[in-house]
TORLUM-489425 format. One record per residue (C-alpha): residue number from 1; residue in one letter; x, y, z negated. Coordinates in nm, 2 decimals. Each point is the difference from the previous one (the first is absolute). Example, Ala and Ser with C-alpha at 12.3 -4.5 7.8 and 13.67 -1.06 7.14 Angstrom:
# TORLUM-489425
+-----+------+--------+--------+--------+
:  nr : rest :     xx :     yy :     zz :
+-----+------+--------+--------+--------+
:   1 :    A :   1.23 :  -0.45 :  -0.78 :
:   2 :    S :   0.14 :   0.34 :   0.07 :
+-----+------+--------+--------+--------+
# end
This chain:
# TORLUM-489425
+-----+------+--------+--------+--------+
:  nr : rest :     xx :     yy :     zz :
+-----+------+--------+--------+--------+
:   1 :    M :  -2.81 :   0.22 : -15.15 :
:   2 :    A :  -0.11 :  -0.16 :   0.31 :
:   3 :    D :   0.25 :  -0.05 :   0.31 :
:   4 :    A :  -0.11 :   0.29 :   0.24 :
:   5 :    R :   0.22 :  -0.13 :   0.28 :
:   6 :    P :  -0.16 :  -0.15 :   0.32 :
:   7 :    P :   0.13 :  -0.36 :   0.01 :
:   8 :    G :   0.26 :  -0.11 :   0.23 :
:   9 :    A :  -0.25 :  -0.20 :   0.21 :
:  10 :    A :  -0.20 :   0.31 :   0.06 :
:  11 :    V :   0.31 :   0.21 :   0.13 :
:  12 :    E :   0.10 :  -0.31 :   0.22 :
:  13 :    R :  -0.35 :   0.01 :   0.15 :
:  14 :    A :   0.01 :   0.37 :   0.06 :
:  15 :    F :   0.34 :  -0.03 :   0.18 :
:  16 :    I :  -0.11 :  -0.27 :   0.22 :
:  17 :    A :  -0.33 :   0.19 :   0.08 :
:  18 :    A :   0.20 :   0.29 :   0.10 :
:  19 :    C :   0.23 :  -0.18 :   0.21 :
:  20 :    E :  -0.27 :  -0.18 :   0.19 :
:  21 :    D :  -0.21 :   0.31 :   0.04 :
:  22 :    E :   0.31 :   0.17 :   0.17 :
:  23 :    L :   0.03 :  -0.29 :   0.24 :
:  24 :    A :  -0.37 :   0.05 :   0.10 :
:  25 :    A :   0.04 :   0.33 :   0.17 :
:  26 :    P :   0.17 :   0.06 :   0.34 :
:  27 :    K :   0.30 :   0.21 :  -0.14 :
:  28 :    P :   0.17 :   0.12 :   0.30 :
:  29 :    G :   0.34 :  -0.15 :   0.04 :
:  30 :    N :  -0.03 :  -0.25 :  -0.29 :
:  31 :    V :  -0.09 :  -0.37 :  -0.03 :
:  32 :    H :  -0.38 :  -0.04 :  -0.07 :
:  33 :    L :  -0.27 :  -0.24 :   0.08 :
:  34 :    F :  -0.09 :   0.16 :   0.33 :
:  35 :    A :   0.38 :  -0.06 :   0.14 :
:  36 :    P :   0.34 :  -0.13 :  -0.11 :
:  37 :    G :   0.31 :   0.21 :   0.02 :
:  38 :    H :   0.36 :   0.01 :  -0.04 :
:  39 :    G :   0.04 :  -0.38 :   0.01 :
:  40 :    M :  -0.25 :  -0.04 :  -0.31 :
:  41 :    E :  -0.39 :  -0.09 :  -0.04 :
:  42 :    A :  -0.25 :   0.11 :  -0.24 :
:  43 :    K :   0.02 :  -0.36 :  -0.16 :
:  44 :    D :   0.36 :   0.07 :  -0.09 :
:  45 :    F :  -0.10 :   0.30 :  -0.20 :
:  46 :    I :  -0.31 :  -0.18 :  -0.16 :
:  47 :    D :   0.24 :  -0.29 :  -0.12 :
:  48 :    S :   0.25 :   0.21 :  -0.13 :
:  49 :    A :  -0.25 :   0.22 :  -0.18 :
:  50 :    H :  -0.14 :  -0.32 :  -0.18 :
:  51 :    A :   0.35 :  -0.10 :  -0.07 :
:  52 :    A :   0.11 :   0.34 :  -0.16 :
:  53 :    A :  -0.32 :   0.05 :  -0.19 :
:  54 :    A :   0.10 :  -0.20 :  -0.33 :
:  55 :    H :   0.32 :   0.19 :  -0.03 :
:  56 :    I :  -0.18 :   0.34 :   0.06 :
:  57 :    G :  -0.25 :  -0.07 :  -0.27 :
:  58 :    S :   0.23 :  -0.17 :  -0.26 :
:  59 :    P :  -0.11 :   0.13 :  -0.32 :
:  60 :    N :   0.34 :   0.03 :  -0.16 :
:  61 :    A :   0.25 :   0.06 :   0.27 :
:  62 :    R :   0.21 :   0.31 :   0.04 :
:  63 :    V :  -0.05 :   0.18 :   0.34 :
:  64 :    G :   0.35 :  -0.11 :   0.16 :
:  65 :    R :  -0.09 :  -0.36 :  -0.09 :
:  66 :    R :  -0.33 :   0.03 :   0.16 :
:  67 :    I :   0.14 :   0.14 :   0.32 :
:  68 :    L :   0.27 :  -0.26 :   0.02 :
:  69 :    D :  -0.22 :  -0.30 :  -0.06 :
:  70 :    A :  -0.27 :   0.13 :   0.21 :
:  71 :    V :   0.24 :   0.04 :   0.30 :
:  72 :    E :   0.17 :  -0.34 :  -0.07 :
:  73 :    A :  -0.36 :  -0.19 :   0.00 :
:  74 :    S :  -0.08 :   0.17 :   0.33 :
:  75 :    F :   0.30 :  -0.10 :   0.16 :
:  76 :    T :  -0.03 :  -0.35 :  -0.12 :
:  77 :    R :  -0.35 :   0.01 :   0.15 :
:  78 :    V :   0.04 :   0.15 :   0.33 :
:  79 :    G :   0.38 :   0.03 :   0.06 :
:  80 :    C :   0.02 :   0.39 :   0.10 :
:  81 :    N :  -0.05 :   0.34 :  -0.16 :
:  82 :    T :  -0.38 :   0.07 :   0.03 :
:  83 :    N :  -0.06 :   0.20 :  -0.32 :
:  84 :    L :   0.31 :   0.15 :  -0.16 :
:  85 :    G :  -0.15 :   0.36 :   0.04 :
:  86 :    I :  -0.31 :  -0.12 :  -0.15 :
:  87 :    I :   0.16 :  -0.16 :  -0.29 :
:  88 :    L :   0.20 :   0.31 :  -0.08 :
:  89 :    L :  -0.30 :   0.19 :  -0.04 :
:  90 :    C :  -0.24 :  -0.24 :  -0.15 :
:  91 :    A :   0.23 :  -0.13 :  -0.27 :
:  92 :    P :   0.02 :   0.31 :  -0.21 :
:  93 :    V :  -0.36 :   0.06 :   0.03 :
:  94 :    A :  -0.08 :  -0.35 :  -0.11 :
:  95 :    H :   0.22 :   0.05 :  -0.29 :
:  96 :    A :  -0.17 :   0.32 :  -0.09 :
:  97 :    A :  -0.35 :  -0.14 :   0.03 :
:  98 :    L :   0.10 :  -0.27 :  -0.25 :
:  99 :    Q :   0.10 :   0.24 :  -0.27 :
: 100 :    R :  -0.22 :   0.04 :  -0.33 :
: 101 :    T :  -0.04 :   0.38 :   0.02 :
: 102 :    S :  -0.33 :   0.18 :   0.09 :
: 103 :    N :   0.17 :   0.24 :   0.22 :
: 104 :    S :  -0.07 :   0.03 :   0.36 :
: 105 :    L :   0.16 :  -0.23 :   0.24 :
: 106 :    R :   0.22 :   0.26 :   0.15 :
: 107 :    E :   0.11 :   0.12 :  -0.35 :
: 108 :    K :   0.09 :  -0.35 :  -0.07 :
: 109 :    L :   0.18 :  -0.03 :   0.32 :
: 110 :    V :   0.24 :   0.32 :  -0.08 :
: 111 :    V :   0.07 :  -0.16 :  -0.35 :
: 112 :    T :   0.09 :  -0.33 :   0.19 :
: 113 :    L :   0.23 :   0.19 :   0.25 :
: 114 :    D :   0.17 :   0.18 :  -0.26 :
: 115 :    G :   0.07 :  -0.31 :  -0.20 :
: 116 :    L :   0.20 :  -0.18 :   0.30 :
: 117 :    D :   0.34 :  -0.10 :  -0.10 :
: 118 :    R :   0.32 :  -0.14 :   0.17 :
: 119 :    C :  -0.14 :  -0.34 :  -0.03 :
: 120 :    D :  -0.31 :   0.09 :   0.20 :
: 121 :    A :   0.24 :   0.15 :   0.25 :
: 122 :    D :   0.22 :  -0.31 :   0.04 :
: 123 :    L :  -0.31 :  -0.23 :   0.03 :
: 124 :    A :  -0.16 :   0.23 :   0.27 :
: 125 :    F :   0.33 :   0.04 :   0.17 :
: 126 :    R :   0.04 :  -0.40 :   0.02 :
: 127 :    A :  -0.36 :  -0.01 :   0.16 :
: 128 :    I :   0.09 :   0.28 :   0.26 :
: 129 :    S :   0.30 :  -0.20 :   0.09 :
: 130 :    R :  -0.20 :  -0.32 :   0.03 :
: 131 :    A :  -0.27 :   0.17 :   0.21 :
: 132 :    S :   0.27 :   0.19 :   0.25 :
: 133 :    P :  -0.26 :   0.25 :   0.12 :
: 134 :    G :   0.08 :   0.11 :   0.36 :
: 135 :    G :   0.23 :   0.30 :   0.02 :
: 136 :    L :   0.11 :  -0.01 :  -0.36 :
: 137 :    G :   0.37 :   0.01 :   0.06 :
: 138 :    A :   0.26 :   0.09 :  -0.27 :
: 139 :    A :  -0.01 :   0.30 :  -0.23 :
: 140 :    P :   0.31 :   0.21 :  -0.11 :
: 141 :    Q :  -0.11 :  -0.03 :  -0.35 :
: 142 :    H :  -0.27 :  -0.22 :  -0.20 :
: 143 :    D :   0.02 :  -0.25 :   0.28 :
: 144 :    V :  -0.26 :  -0.27 :  -0.06 :
: 145 :    S :   0.27 :  -0.28 :   0.07 :
: 146 :    R :   0.20 :   0.09 :  -0.30 :
: 147 :    P :  -0.11 :  -0.01 :  -0.38 :
: 148 :    A :  -0.20 :   0.32 :  -0.09 :
: 149 :    Q :   0.18 :   0.29 :  -0.20 :
: 150 :    I :  -0.31 :   0.18 :  -0.07 :
: 151 :    D :  -0.36 :  -0.07 :  -0.09 :
: 152 :    L :  -0.26 :  -0.08 :   0.26 :
: 153 :    K :  -0.16 :   0.35 :   0.02 :
: 154 :    Q :   0.34 :   0.18 :   0.02 :
: 155 :    A :   0.08 :  -0.24 :   0.30 :
: 156 :    M :  -0.34 :   0.07 :   0.18 :
: 157 :    A :   0.07 :   0.37 :  -0.08 :
: 158 :    H :   0.30 :  -0.03 :   0.22 :
: 159 :    A :  -0.21 :  -0.12 :   0.29 :
: 160 :    A :  -0.32 :   0.20 :  -0.06 :
: 161 :    D :   0.08 :   0.25 :   0.28 :
: 162 :    R :   0.00 :  -0.26 :   0.28 :
: 163 :    D :  -0.21 :  -0.28 :  -0.15 :
: 164 :    R :  -0.37 :   0.05 :  -0.08 :
: 165 :    I :   0.01 :  -0.31 :  -0.23 :
: 166 :    A :   0.29 :   0.14 :  -0.20 :
: 167 :    F :  -0.18 :   0.33 :  -0.03 :
: 168 :    Q :  -0.32 :  -0.17 :  -0.19 :
: 169 :    Y :   0.24 :  -0.09 :  -0.27 :
: 170 :    V :   0.10 :   0.37 :  -0.05 :
: 171 :    S :  -0.33 :   0.14 :   0.07 :
: 172 :    G :  -0.22 :  -0.19 :  -0.22 :
: 173 :    F :  -0.14 :  -0.17 :   0.31 :
: 174 :    E :  -0.13 :   0.33 :   0.14 :
: 175 :    D :  -0.08 :  -0.14 :   0.35 :
: 176 :    V :  -0.20 :  -0.26 :  -0.13 :
: 177 :    F :  -0.17 :   0.17 :  -0.26 :
: 178 :    V :  -0.07 :   0.35 :   0.22 :
: 179 :    T :   0.00 :  -0.10 :   0.37 :
: 180 :    G :  -0.09 :  -0.38 :  -0.05 :
: 181 :    L :  -0.30 :   0.04 :  -0.24 :
: 182 :    E :  -0.12 :   0.31 :   0.16 :
: 183 :    A :  -0.04 :  -0.21 :   0.32 :
: 184 :    V :  -0.17 :  -0.25 :  -0.16 :
: 185 :    R :  -0.26 :   0.26 :  -0.15 :
: 186 :    R :  -0.05 :   0.16 :   0.33 :
: 187 :    A :  -0.07 :  -0.34 :   0.17 :
: 188 :    R :  -0.23 :  -0.08 :  -0.29 :
: 189 :    S :  -0.18 :   0.32 :   0.05 :
: 190 :    R :  -0.09 :  -0.10 :   0.37 :
: 191 :    H :  -0.11 :  -0.36 :  -0.12 :
: 192 :    Y :   0.28 :  -0.18 :   0.18 :
: 193 :    E :   0.04 :  -0.37 :  -0.09 :
: 194 :    K :   0.34 :  -0.14 :  -0.11 :
: 195 :    S :   0.17 :  -0.03 :   0.34 :
: 196 :    M :  -0.06 :   0.34 :   0.11 :
: 197 :    T :   0.08 :   0.14 :  -0.33 :
: 198 :    T :   0.34 :  -0.17 :   0.02 :
: 199 :    L :   0.05 :   0.12 :   0.36 :
: 200 :    H :  -0.06 :   0.36 :  -0.11 :
: 201 :    V :   0.23 :  -0.04 :  -0.30 :
: 202 :    F :   0.28 :  -0.13 :   0.24 :
: 203 :    M :  -0.05 :   0.26 :   0.23 :
: 204 :    S :   0.02 :   0.26 :  -0.27 :
: 205 :    F :   0.34 :  -0.10 :  -0.09 :
: 206 :    A :   0.12 :  -0.06 :   0.35 :
: 207 :    S :  -0.12 :   0.36 :   0.11 :
: 208 :    T :   0.12 :   0.17 :  -0.30 :
: 209 :    F :   0.38 :  -0.06 :   0.00 :
: 210 :    P :   0.24 :  -0.17 :   0.22 :
: 211 :    D :   0.02 :  -0.38 :  -0.10 :
: 212 :    S :   0.33 :  -0.08 :  -0.15 :
: 213 :    H :   0.00 :  -0.37 :   0.13 :
: 214 :    I :   0.01 :   0.18 :   0.35 :
: 215 :    L :   0.24 :   0.25 :  -0.12 :
: 216 :    R :   0.23 :  -0.26 :  -0.13 :
: 217 :    K :  -0.01 :  -0.22 :   0.30 :
: 218 :    F :   0.01 :   0.28 :   0.27 :
: 219 :    N :   0.03 :   0.37 :  -0.10 :
: 220 :    A :  -0.17 :   0.29 :  -0.10 :
: 221 :    A :  -0.13 :   0.12 :   0.35 :
: 222 :    T :  -0.16 :  -0.34 :   0.05 :
: 223 :    A :  -0.16 :   0.00 :  -0.35 :
: 224 :    E :  -0.15 :   0.35 :   0.05 :
: 225 :    S :  -0.12 :  -0.10 :   0.36 :
: 226 :    V :  -0.19 :  -0.29 :  -0.15 :
: 227 :    R :  -0.14 :   0.22 :  -0.27 :
: 228 :    R :  -0.13 :   0.25 :   0.26 :
: 229 :    R :  -0.16 :  -0.29 :   0.19 :
: 230 :    A :  -0.15 :  -0.13 :  -0.32 :
: 231 :    R :  -0.14 :   0.35 :  -0.08 :
: 232 :    E :  -0.18 :   0.01 :   0.37 :
: 233 :    V :  -0.15 :  -0.32 :  -0.06 :
: 234 :    L :  -0.13 :   0.06 :  -0.36 :
: 235 :    S :  -0.17 :   0.32 :   0.16 :
: 236 :    R :  -0.17 :  -0.24 :   0.24 :
: 237 :    L :  -0.10 :  -0.23 :  -0.28 :
: 238 :    E :  -0.17 :   0.28 :  -0.19 :
: 239 :    T :  -0.24 :   0.05 :   0.27 :
: 240 :    T :  -0.16 :  -0.32 :  -0.01 :
: 241 :    D :  -0.14 :  -0.21 :  -0.28 :
: 242 :    N :  -0.06 :  -0.29 :   0.23 :
: 243 :    K :   0.24 :  -0.29 :  -0.11 :
: 244 :    E :   0.02 :  -0.15 :   0.34 :
: 245 :    S :   0.11 :   0.31 :   0.16 :
: 246 :    A :   0.24 :   0.08 :  -0.28 :
: 247 :    F :   0.16 :  -0.32 :   0.04 :
: 248 :    S :   0.04 :   0.03 :   0.37 :
: 249 :    I :   0.18 :   0.35 :  -0.03 :
: 250 :    A :   0.23 :  -0.16 :  -0.27 :
: 251 :    L :   0.08 :  -0.30 :   0.20 :
: 252 :    E :   0.09 :   0.23 :   0.29 :
: 253 :    L :   0.27 :   0.16 :  -0.19 :
: 254 :    D :   0.10 :  -0.35 :  -0.16 :
: 255 :    R :   0.08 :  -0.15 :   0.34 :
: 256 :    S :   0.20 :   0.31 :   0.10 :
: 257 :    L :   0.20 :   0.00 :  -0.32 :
: 258 :    K :   0.06 :  -0.37 :   0.00 :
: 259 :    S :   0.12 :   0.03 :   0.37 :
: 260 :    E :   0.27 :   0.24 :  -0.12 :
: 261 :    G :   0.09 :  -0.22 :  -0.30 :
: 262 :    L :  -0.11 :   0.27 :  -0.24 :
: 263 :    N :  -0.15 :  -0.11 :  -0.33 :
: 264 :    P :  -0.12 :   0.26 :  -0.27 :
: 265 :    G :   0.05 :  -0.25 :  -0.27 :
: 266 :    T :   0.06 :   0.25 :  -0.27 :
: 267 :    S :  -0.36 :   0.13 :   0.07 :
: 268 :    A :  -0.13 :  -0.34 :  -0.03 :
: 269 :    D :   0.18 :  -0.07 :  -0.32 :
: 270 :    L :  -0.15 :   0.31 :  -0.15 :
: 271 :    T :  -0.34 :  -0.10 :   0.13 :
: 272 :    V :   0.03 :  -0.30 :  -0.22 :
: 273 :    A :   0.11 :   0.16 :  -0.31 :
: 274 :    T :  -0.30 :   0.24 :   0.05 :
: 275 :    L :  -0.25 :  -0.28 :   0.04 :
: 276 :    F :   0.16 :  -0.17 :  -0.31 :
: 277 :    V :  -0.03 :   0.31 :  -0.21 :
: 278 :    D :  -0.37 :   0.03 :   0.11 :
: 279 :    Y :  -0.06 :  -0.36 :  -0.11 :
: 280 :    L :   0.15 :   0.07 :  -0.33 :
: 281 :    L :  -0.13 :   0.30 :  -0.11 :
: 282 :    P :  -0.37 :  -0.16 :  -0.09 :
: 283 :    I :   0.17 :  -0.28 :  -0.20 :
: 284 :    L :   0.19 :   0.25 :  -0.23 :
: 285 :    P :  -0.17 :   0.06 :  -0.32 :
: 286 :    N :  -0.10 :   0.37 :  -0.07 :
: 287 :    V :   0.16 :   0.13 :   0.34 :
: 288 :    D :  -0.16 :   0.24 :   0.21 :
: 289 :    K :  -0.05 :  -0.11 :   0.36 :
: 290 :    N :   0.23 :   0.29 :   0.12 :
: 291 :    G :   0.29 :  -0.18 :  -0.17 :
+-----+------+--------+--------+--------+
# end
């Protein structure tokens, strides 16, 4: 029987392409090719994507090992946390894509998430502690600074009500496969090129729910305020198909958010995961494009 898995190299290329595409759009409040932000530049994210890619696409690694090794490689290359959220989202997706079944990518992903164990949690905890994301703090139970006592999906379930990345682990990546891919379809129906599509995907996330990175660093009121501002900007974006006009609208909000130190980083991470899934779907055998 022929090996139906996409090779690791193809998964690596898809990961790098998704990361680079995300940087090519002026996502308000985030680092991109049009403006730096929060002490980082686009080159830091590009370099870390290339450093992490081989570990994300490793043919035989468990999910936790992909996460830890990708974070360590990124830190070695750029010396700061550029991509923890991206890695936490893309590692299980890559693992699912490399499995030998002909099920849809989302079906394989659900199996992957259900199969996560305490070893995966330990490795992921080490990666999160290494990255030290802003506003993480200490938790009363299942603190990432201590050895895991439960499996990784269970650990994510404890944070799912306050962290949108954790929520993906318990929902079968619902935001990615519903909100994200639907935004891709809408953008393509309007014949947008990649950077416009990416901008609309990001704005769909940023306007749909309060960004959990902002929630963690600030508070619920601030996160909700940013969501409302994103909703207003998305409404303006939907009135134009002109790329220059759309980017000007986005950059206006970008400057405003950065002046306030606000970074909808979770929305950006989910954007990369959506683009990654979109790149993977065509290379999976016998899988419908809808995932």
